[in-house]
N, C-alpha and C positions, 0 to 999 in steps of 0.2 A: 067241615073236614071232608076230605077225600078229592079236592079240586086243585090241591098246589100241583106243580110239575113235578114235584118228586113223588106226591103220592101214584099219580098218574104212571112214571115212567115202573117205580117197583111195581104196581096192580098191574100192568099190564106187560109185565115180563114175561118170554118165552124163550123156548129152545129153537135152537133151527136147524133141523136132522141134514137139511140139504140148503147147499148153498150156492151162489155162481162163482166165476172163474176170479172176479173180480175182487180185490181186498185191499186196505188201506194201506199206504206207506208207512214207514218207518217213522217220516215228518209226519204222519196223520195219528201216528200211533204214540208218539212223546206226549204230546198234551193230554193226552188218556191216562198214560200209566202217572203223569203226574197227579191226575186227580185222583186216580183210584189211591195213592199212597197216602191220600189223607184220613182213612180208615184208622178205628181206634187201634193202635199200636202202643199195647203197656209198655212204658219205660223208652218207647223212642227206638225199638233195637234193628226197625225194618228187616225183620227175618225173613225175607223173600226175596227173590228175584226172577226176571220171565226171560225166556228165549225165545229168539222168532225163528222157526223155522219153515223154510220156503224151499221151492226146487227140489233138486239134489236132497235135500238134508231130509225132507219127507219121506224118500224111496231111502236115507239110511235109515232113518226109524221104522220103514216097514222090514228092512232087513233084516234088524235086531229083533222085530216082535218076531220074525221065523225063527232067527237065531235061539230066542228063548222057549220057544215055543216046542221044537224041535218037530215042527207040522212038514209034511209033504206034500205033493201034487196039488189039486186045485186049492185045497186049504191050504195050500202058503203061498199061494197065488191070490184066494182073497184077503188072507192077511195080511199080504205083504202091500198091498192096495190100501189098506184100511186109513193110514196117514195123509192119502189123496184125494181126498173126498173133501178136501180144503185148502185154496192155496196157500193158506195161512194158518199154522199152530203156533199157540203161542204158550210155551210150557210154564207149568206153575209150582215153582221151585221153596220149599220151606228151607229155607237156609238159615239155621238155628244157630243164633249168640250163646255164648258163655254168660250164662247170668245166674244167680244164685235169688233174684228176685223175681225172673216169666220165667215159667216153667215151658218148657218142650211144646205140651197140647198148646200152651197159651201162642206159643209160636206160629204154630201150626195154622192156629184159628186166624192170623191174624193176615198169613198168606194165603187161606181161603179164602177171608174179607177182603182183600185187593183183589180177587179172580173173581167173583162176586161181581164186586163196585166195576170193575174191568167190564166183564158183561153190558150192567147197564149203558156204560159209557160208553159201547161201540153200538148198542140199540140204537140210543139217541144219537149219535152219529151216522145213522141208517144202515147200519155193516147188523149181518146176523151172526149169532155164535152159538157154539153148544159147547158145553163142559165135559170133556170125555175124561172116562176115567180104562178101567180093567185090569184082569188080571196081569197082565203082564207090565202094569206099571211100576214095579218096582223089581223087577228083573235084572239082571247085570246085564246083558249086553244093552236093553233099555239105558242104565245108568249109564254105561259108558259113553252110550250116543251126546248124551244130556254132558259128559264133562261134570258128574256131580262130585262135590267135596264127602267126606266121611260124614259129615255133619250134613248133610243134606237128604232132601227128601222129595222127590218126583207127587205133585200131587196129581199131576192130569193135564189135560192141553184145553187149552180153548181153540176149538175150530172155529177159524173165522173165514168168511169173505160176503156178499153179495147177496141180496135177499131174490129169491126168485119172483119172477114177475106172476108166476101164476100159483105162489103160495098160500094155501090155504088158512085160515085163522088157527091161533094157536088156541087148543081147548083145555083147559084146567079146570079139575073139578073146584069148587068152593066150598071152602072149610066150615065149621061153626066153631068161632074163636072161643066160646064160654067151655070147648073140651080141652082148649089146648092153653086156657089163660088161667091158671088155680090162683089160690086165694092161701097164705100162709098167716 
């Protein structure tokens, strides 16, 4: 155990808070999204969707952050610049379907699973990614930028770009699995 490619990808997963200005093209993203869609999905509802935000779309998101926060001056400039930290943002949207069998939380879990799977696939393809959220993820101006329907919730964004050459190794403290794996 521990030598498979899947194990190595999961065990080596990390977030990249800083990325370069390079980003995968839409054509490069499509097979990754198709593979991420293989995540467990009770009822095969596909209760999720993703949106690409590039260029001016990131600026509109920054303006929505400012509108939602009502901050001014230097704070507003900093807030508006947050979506510009990566050349590509992938909005992760839980797009809930009407189902008597599959609850809303379970559908949200599928959307989160797709996002996590996509971070692994992006890493495997040589891209840096970081899932970001924040207090403004559910704010009305932010919802408007993404064109969300009533039955949709934004779960955050994958900030995606190239991995910097001077990037330091990721550090994550190991866990004692005995503390997290119980027996009934």
